[in-house]
N, C-alpha and C positions, 0 to 999 in steps of 0.2 A: 431712750435708746439712741445712740448716735450713728448716723449713716456715714460711711466712708465714700469720699468722692473718687472716681476713677477717671483717668484721662491725662492729658499732657498740659503743662503750663505753656504760656505763650513763649517764654524763653526757651523751653525745651524744643518746641516746634520750630522756632527760628534757627536754633543750632542744628537740628536735623536737616532742615532745608539747605543750610549753608554747606553741610557735608555732602549732600546729594549734588548740589551745584558744582562743587569742586571736582567730584568724581566724574560728572558729565563733561565738564570742561577738559579733563584729562583724556577721557575716552573718545570723544568725537574726532579729534585729529588722528588718533591712532586708527579708528575705524575707517576714516576716509582713506588713509594710506593703504590699509588692508584691502579695502574695496577696489581701489585703483590698481593695486598689484594683482588682484584676482581677475579683473577685467583684462589686464595685459596678458596674463597667463592664458585666459580663455581665447584671446585673439591669436596668440602664438600657437596654441593647440590646434585651432582651426586651420591656420596656415600650414602647419606640419602635416595635418591630415590631408590637405589639398595636394601637397607635394608627394606624400606617400601614395595617394590615390592615382596621381598622374604617372608615377613610376610603375605602379602595379598594373595599370591599364596599358601602358606601353609594352610591358612584358607579356601581358595576357593577349593583347591584340596583335602583337608583333608589328606595330606601327608607331610612328612618333606621336607623342602626346605632350601638350604644352599647358602651362599655367601662366595666366597673365592677370594684371589688374583690370577691373571692369566696373563701369558705372551703372550698367543696365542688365547685367547677368546674361548678355547675349554676344557682346563684342568686346574686344580689348580696348583699353583706354590709352594704350601707347604711352604710358607714364611710369615712372619709377616710384610714384606715390601710390601705395596700395590701400590706402585708408578707405576707399570707396567700395571695397569688396574685390573678389577675384573669381575666375572661372577655370575649370579644367576642360580641355577640348582636344579632340583628335586633330593632329596637325600634319597629316600625311602629304599635303600638297605644297607647302611653302616653307620658306626659311625666314619669313618675316615675323612669325609669332602672332599672326592675325587670323581670326576666324573667317574663312571664305565659304563658298558654296559647297565644297566637297567635305568640309569639316563638320563635326557635330559636337555641341556642348554636352559634356558628360555630367558635370555637376557645377553648381554655382554657390558661392558663399556671399552673404550680404555684408555690408560694412560693419565692422566690429563695434561701432558706437561713435557718437559725436566727439567724445573726449579722447579717442584713441588715435594714435598716429602709427602707420605702418609704412616704412620706406624700404626700398631695395636698391641694390647696386645695379639692377637690370630691369628692363621693361617686361621681360617674360623669361621663362625658363622652359627649355624643351628637352624632353627625355627621348632618346632614340629607342629602337625596337629591342635593344639589349638592356634597357633601364639605366643607361649612362646619360649624363648630361651632354647634350649636343654642344660641341665647342664651336663658338664663332669668335671673330675678332672683337665683338662687343663685350664679351665676358671677361671679367677678371676673377680669378679663383682665389679663395672660395667665393661663390655667389652668396651675398648676405642679405638678410631681412632683419630690420630693427623695429621693435614694437615697444611703445611706451604710452602712458596715459598723461593727460594734462596734469601738471603739478608733480611730475615724477621726481622722487628724491631717493638718494642712496643708489643701491644697485638693483633698481626695479625695472630697468630696461632689459628686454630680452633680445638676444641676437641669435638668429637661426642661420647656420652656415651650411651650404650645400657644396660638396666637393665634386670633382669630375665623376667619381663613382656613383653619385646620385643620392646618397643618403643624407638626410638633414640631421644636424646636431644643434641642440639648443643650449645656450649658456646665458647667465645673468651678467650684465655689465653695468657700468655707471650710467646714470641718466644724463641726457644731453644738457 
């Protein structure tokens, strides 16, 4: 009685491994770009949430509320680079967009990640008691926030624009 051997030959195994290697080589760059795009979207969503929170709190409290870049979740960084995180705080006392003794930090967001860049056309944005953007000579409208990840390609940069009316609008634009 003759026994039949089951299994793969060395040639079949090498051919299968070559096919898998080619598929992995194609999939990894695509996955990296997808992952970077997802991180940029998450950072943009956090920023839009902060802006919406500030506007809602300004309306609810009938007092000015600001959003600014922050490195320590307690004070403003006075920078138009927002990659270090941001805070929402009551800003009833000043026009400088800084947290002082009479102000309270309402919510803080950590940095979106080491590979993320978040820049703005302003150092802070202040909503008045009516939910409108408080206009200063520093502002150019619309106020913009640009978010992208390292190695950004195509139209994977996100731009959030805030008009005088105060509502943020997000669009995809070409990477820098």
